[in-house]
N, C-alpha and C positions, 0 to 999 in steps of 0.2 A: 504493500500500500504506500510505503514511503521509500525514497531513494536512500535516506539516511535517518536512522532513528536513534542516534547516539547523542543527540542534543540534550544537554542538562537543563531541565526547567525547574524553577522555583516559583511557588505561589505564596503570596503574603496576604493575610487578612482574616476575615471572619469565618469561623466554623460554628455551626449551630443546628438546632432542630427547627424545621418549618412545621408548624402545627396547622393542619387542615381539619377543623372541627374536632373529632375524637382521634384523628390519625396524626402521628408524628413521623416526619421523614428527615433524614440527615441532609443538610444543605449549607447554604452560604456560597455566594458567587465564586470566591477564590477556591473553595473546596470543590465545587461542581466542576470548575475549570481544570483543576489538578487531576481529579478522578478521570475526566474524559481524556486528558493527555496521557495518563498512565495506561488507559485502555488501548491506546494506539501503540503501546510498547516503548514509550520514551521514559527515561529516568526522571522522576519528579519528587521534589521535596516540598512538604507543606510546612509553613511557618505560621503558627497561631497560638492561641491559649484556650484552655478549657478549665472548668471548675473541678475541684476535687469531689466529684459527685458521680452518680450513676450515668447520667447523660454524657458526661465527659469521658468516662471509661468506654461507653458504647461507641462514641465517635472515634476515639483513638484506636480501638480494636478494628473498627470498620476501615479506617484509613490504612492500617497495617495489612489487613486482609486484601485490600485492593492495590497492593504493591507500591504504596507511597512510602517515601522515607519519612519517618516520624521523629527523627532526632531534633527537628526544629519545633516540636510541639511542647508547650509549657503547661504545667498543671499548677493552678493557683488556689490557695485556700480562701482567699478573700472574696471571690466573686463566683457566681453560678455560671454554668455553661449557657451559652446564648440560646434564646428562644425567640421565634418570630411567629406571630399569628398571621396566617395567610387567608385572604378572602378572594374568591374567584367570582368574576361576573359571568353572565350567560355566554360570553365568547371565550371563556377560559383565561382571560387576562387577570393578573393578580394585583392586589394591593396588600401592603405589609404594615404590621404594627410591630416594631422592633424594640425588644426590651433593653432598657438602659438603666444602670450599667450592666455589662456582661463581661465574662472572663476575657473575651477577645479585645476588649477595650484597653487591656493592660498587658500587651505584648512587650515585655522588656527585653532590650538588646542584651546579648551575651556573646562570649567568644565563640561558642558553638554555632550560633546563628550566623555570626559574621563569617565563619569559615565555610558554611554552606553557600552563602551568597557569593563568596569570592570564587567558587567553582562553577557558578551559573553561567550558562550561555544565554538564557532568556529568563527575565524576571517579570512576573505579573503582579500588578497591584491595582487597587480600586480606591475610590474616594470615601466610601462609607467607614472604612477602618480608621479614618482620620478624625472621627467625631470626638475622640478623646485624645488629650495631649500625649499620653504615654505611648500609645501605638503610633500616633502620628510622628513623634520624634524618632522612634525606632525606624519607621519606614524611611523618613528623610535621610537618616544616617546610612541606611542600607543602600539606598539609591545612589549615594555618593561613594560607596565603598568599592565598587568594581566598575571601572570605566569601560571595560570591554564587553559587558553583557548588554543584550538587547532589552530595553525597558518598555514594557507594554502596559499602558494605562487603560483600564476598563472603567469608564465613567459609569457611575451607579448612583444617580440622584435620588436620595430618599429624604424628603423633608422631615424635620428641620435641620438635618445633619450636614449641611454644606453651605458655603458662601463662595462668591466669585473669586475672592483673593486666594482661597485655598485651591480652587480648581485651576486657576492660572498657574499657581506654583507647581502643582502636580503635572499639568500639561507641559510646562517648560522643562521638566526632567525626563519626559518621555521620548522614545524613538518611534513609538506607534501609539495612536489613540483610537479607541473604539467607542462610538456613541450610538444611541438610537436617534431617529430623526427629531423627536421632541427635545432630546437633550442638547443636540448641537445648536438648534435654533434658539433655545433658551440661553445657552452660554454665550453664543455669538452676539445675541441681542444685548446681554448684560455687559459685553465688552464694547458696545457701541455700533455694531454692524446690523443693518436693518433689512437686508434682502431676505426673501423667503425661498430663494433658489438654493437647493442643497449643495450643488457643485460650487457655487460661489461661497457658501458658508464654509465648505471644506477648505477651499483655497485661502479664505481669510484666516481660519484657525491655523492652517499650515504655516502661513507667513508670520502670524502673530506669535506663535510659539516655537518657530523654527523646527517643526516636526514634519518630516517628509512623507510619512506614511499614516494614513487615516482611513478608517472604515466607518460607514454609517449604515446601520441596519434599518430596514423599512417595513418590518413586520411581514405580512403576506405579500408585499410588493417587492421583496428581494433586498438588495444591498448595493452600496456604492463603495468602491475602494480606490484610494489614491496611493499609488505605489511607484516610487522612482519617477515622480512628476507626470505619470500617466494615469488617466481615470479608467476604471473598469466597472462594469455593471453586471449584475445577475438578477434575473426576474424572480428567483425563488422557486421552491417546489411546493405545489399545492398538496395539503394533507388535511384530514379531519382532525382538528385540534382538540386534544384532551385537556391540556393546560399549557401555558407558556413558561412555566417555572423551569429555569435552567436551560431553556432553548438557546438563549443568547450566549450563555457561558460555553455551551458545547460548540456553538458556531465559532466563537473566538478560538477555542482550543483547536478545532479543525483548521481554521484559517492560518493561524500563526505557525503551527507545526508544518503544514504544507508549504507555506511561503519560505520558511527557513530551511526545510529539508529538500524541497524540490525546485524552488526558484521559479515557479510558473504561476503568475498571479491569476490567470483565467481558471486554471485547474484548481488552484487553492480556493477560489471563491465558489466554484462549483461544488467541491467536496464539502466545504464548510456549510453551504446552503443545504445540502442533503442531510448532513448530520444534525443541524439545527431543526430542520423540518421533522426528521424522525423523532427527535426528543420531544417535540411539541405534540406528536401523535400519541405519546404515552403519558400516563399520569405520573407526576413527580419529576424531580430534576435530574435523576441519575439512572435512567433505565439502561440495562445492559444492551449494547449494540455490537453485534458480531461483524467482522470485516465483510463476510458474505452478504449480510443484510444490507449494509451501506452500499456496496457495489451493485447488488441486485436492484436496489431502489433507484440508483442513478441510471442504470440501463433501462429500467422499466419506464422511467419518466421522460426519456429522450424523445 
């Protein structure tokens, strides 16, 4: 499936339980992303924090079972493992009530975590983990610790846990930024750009932040990718949506691994679109997807 799967990936941020009514499922965008990358056969380390509780133990066991490096996981006595109440509308789109504070708000830097990041080829981070100064300060120091790694910023706007100054700081440290269409329009507008043309917004953010690679997801309408100053578009794969939880995370996992491993933007966007669509067709963020299922889905939809 990949020309090179030796790329070392690190994902930093929240790990938690998504609660759907009476049902609990392991989640958190950085963990969803890491799990999908590991399922493709790449080495992945997860850096986060859980509470010294049953939920934390379940998450750590699950991460280990799914072949992730858990040496960057911290267990803290002071705070509970993260919980998010998820509400789905009739189209399967989710809204979130995120408990604060949670253990992942207190990811403290240490020598072990620093060593993990110094070996990384690609480092994934989001904006939600910066809602508390402890995790934010750790993230900023890690982003500056390895100048050779490819930094991927997954924008994840969850009110009230962000402001434009923070987002601009995080964008300025990125080599690649992923937005959805609502996020890029909101952020560009906050920075003084008034066009509603997505390609113009992508170019504006690219110039403003000196970031040459940007992707914008458009839901069922596909995605746009700026890569090495050229724009690529994919119309998306139609599926019956069960829920959208984790679909964007799996899309990003597929896109970045394909881009870095195979160096083919069109093929990467096609693969990522298929993976994201398949995840949306299942309930929950982390359904198991076999290589044969992904490849068969892509052939079937041609």
